[in-house]
C-alpha positions in Angstrom: 229.3 225.7 91.7 225.7 226.0 90.7 225.0 229.7 90.3 223.3 229.8 86.9 219.6 229.6 88.1 217.9 232.6 89.6 218.2 233.9 92.3 221.7 232.6 92.9 223.3 233.9 89.7 225.6 236.9 89.9 225.1 237.5 86.2 222.3 240.0 86.7 224.3 242.4 88.9 227.9 241.7 88.0 229.0 245.3 87.4 227.4 246.5 90.6 228.8 243.6 92.6 232.3 244.4 91.3 231.9 248.0 92.4 230.5 246.9 95.8 233.5 244.6 96.4 235.9 247.3 95.3 234.6 249.5 98.0 235.5 247.0 100.7 239.3 246.7 100.3 240.8 243.7 102.0 237.5 241.9 102.7 238.4 239.2 100.1 242.1 239.2 100.7 243.3 240.3 104.1 243.1 237.0 105.9 244.5 235.2 102.8 247.5 237.5 102.4 248.1 237.3 106.1 249.0 233.6 105.7 252.1 234.7 103.8 251.9 232.0 101.2 254.1 231.9 98.0 254.6 229.3 95.3 254.4 228.4 91.7 250.6 227.9 91.1 247.5 229.1 92.9 243.8 228.6 92.2 240.9 230.9 93.3 237.7 228.9 92.9 234.7 231.2 92.6 237.0 234.1 91.9 234.2 236.6 90.9 235.7 239.6 89.2 239.3 238.8 90.2 240.1 240.8 93.3 241.9 238.0 95.2 243.4 236.7 91.9 245.1 240.0 91.3 246.5 240.0 94.9 247.8 236.4 94.6 249.6 237.3 91.3 252.3 239.0 93.3 253.1 235.9 95.3 252.6 233.1 92.8 254.2 232.4 89.4 250.8 231.5 87.9 247.2 232.0 89.2 244.0 230.5 87.8 240.8 232.3 88.5 237.7 230.1 88.0 234.1 231.2 88.2 230.8 230.0 86.7 229.6 233.6 85.9 230.8 234.7 82.5 230.0 238.4 83.2 232.2 238.4 86.3 235.0 236.8 84.4 234.7 239.3 81.6 235.1 242.1 84.2 238.1 240.3 85.7 239.8 240.0 82.3 239.1 243.6 81.5 240.1 245.1 84.9 242.5 242.6 86.6 244.5 241.0 83.8 248.1 240.1 84.6 250.7 238.3 82.5 250.7 235.4 85.0 246.9 235.1 85.4 244.4 233.0 83.6 240.6 233.4 84.0 238.3 230.5 83.3 234.5 230.2 83.0 233.8 226.7 84.3 232.0 224.7 86.9 234.2 223.8 89.9 233.6 220.1 89.4 234.6 220.2 85.8 238.1 221.5 86.7 240.7 218.8 86.4 244.4 219.5 86.9 247.0 216.8 87.1 249.8 219.2 88.1 248.0 220.5 91.2 248.3 223.8 92.9 250.4 225.1 95.8 247.4 227.1 97.0 243.8 226.2 96.5 241.6 229.1 97.7 237.9 229.9 97.8 236.0 232.8 99.3 232.3 232.6 100.2 231.5 230.3 97.3 231.0 226.9 98.8 227.6 227.5 100.3 226.3 227.8 96.8 227.1 224.1 96.0 224.4 221.5 96.1 226.9 219.0 97.6 229.0 220.9 100.1 231.2 218.0 101.1 231.8 217.0 97.5 233.1 220.5 96.8 235.5 220.3 99.7 236.7 216.9 98.6 237.2 218.2 95.1 239.2 221.2 96.2 241.3 218.9 98.4 242.1 216.8 95.3 243.6 219.8 93.5 246.3 220.7 96.0 249.8 219.5 95.7 251.6 217.6 98.5 252.8 220.3 100.9 250.5 222.9 99.5 247.7 224.8 101.3 244.0 224.8 101.1 242.6 228.1 102.3 238.8 228.5 102.5 236.4 231.1 103.7 232.6 230.8 103.9 229.8 232.6 105.5 228.3 231.1 108.7 225.2 231.9 110.8 224.5 230.3 114.2 220.9 231.5 114.5 219.4 230.3 111.3 220.6 228.9 108.0 219.3 231.9 106.0 219.5 235.2 107.7 216.4 237.4 107.3 216.3 240.5 105.0 216.7 242.9 108.0 220.0 241.3 108.9 221.4 242.9 105.8 219.3 246.1 105.3 219.3 247.4 108.9 223.2 247.3 109.3 223.5 249.0 105.9 221.3 251.9 107.2 223.1 252.1 110.6 226.5 252.3 108.9 225.5 254.8 106.3 226.9 257.9 108.1 230.2 256.2 108.8 230.4 254.9 105.2 229.9 258.5 104.0 233.0 259.5 106.0 234.9 256.5 104.7 234.2 256.5 101.0 232.2 259.7 100.3 228.5 260.3 99.8 228.3 259.0 96.2 229.8 255.6 96.9 228.1 255.3 100.3 224.7 256.0 98.6 225.6 253.3 96.0 226.4 250.8 98.8 223.1 251.5 100.6 221.1 251.1 97.4 223.0 247.9 96.5 222.2 246.4 99.9 218.5 247.1 99.3 218.4 246.1 95.7 216.0 243.3 94.7 218.5 241.1 92.9 221.1 241.2 95.7 218.6 240.6 98.4 217.0 237.8 96.4 220.5 236.3 96.1 221.2 236.6 99.8 217.8 235.2 100.8 218.5 232.1 98.6 221.7 231.3 100.5 221.9 228.7 103.3 224.8 228.8 105.7 226.4 226.4 108.1 226.6 227.3 111.8 230.1 227.6 113.2 229.8 224.2 114.8 228.6 222.6 111.6 231.4 224.3 109.7 234.1 223.0 112.0 232.7 219.5 112.0 232.4 219.3 108.2 235.7 221.0 107.3 237.5 219.1 110.1 236.3 215.8 108.8 237.7 216.5 105.3 240.8 218.4 106.4 242.0 216.8 109.7 244.1 219.1 111.8 243.1 222.2 110.0 243.4 225.7 111.5 240.2 227.7 111.9 239.9 231.5 112.3 236.7 233.3 113.1 236.2 236.4 110.8 232.8 237.4 112.3 230.6 237.0 109.2 232.5 233.9 108.2 234.9 231.2 109.3 238.2 230.6 107.6 240.2 227.4 107.4 243.8 226.7 106.4 245.1 223.2 105.9 248.5 221.9 104.7 248.5 218.8 102.5 250.8 216.0 103.7 254.0 215.5 101.9 254.7 212.1 100.3 254.7 209.5 103.0 252.2 211.3 105.2 254.6 214.0 106.6 253.0 217.4 107.1 255.1 220.5 106.4 
């Protein structure tokens, strides 16, 4: 989960990013919670400031939120602490867990990895038999890295409706955030898979997985075989 080097690091705009995500309720959790999963242990890899972790804490006995950004984890610990939640500042590939998780989840983190397939394989190794791997990542069919205008123009067009939705103050913050240099530098450093590439790569690691198109992203849910190869 290599996010430490500019411009990929979230450290420079952690507080603004948390506020930005807070103004988009459900974006990080709606599809996930719609799966109706429950269990003993869940992992959110690339948890950011803990929005999904907080939501999962109602359905799992214990939740681990992992992220490479210490400032984001500090925000998560301050704002979204729960008695059954543990936040960890660590690289994904350094995470070892012999007990495994009933849910392994990640939201728009995997495209930051230098070795995408290795990240998928590592997440797969962390799920218990019968558990679920649920992953979401951004996709783009036209080009690996969308141009600046793909972000700034929609932000301008939606500004009036955002005023009606969240009020002038928060809508103005959103508009400025979309146009801020650190956030745009981050977005323009990203490289996304196309939908076809996503399905091919994920399907090769998680045979028989379910895919859902979320518009800006694709989502995948896969159930790990039980002992003996039986799938729940």
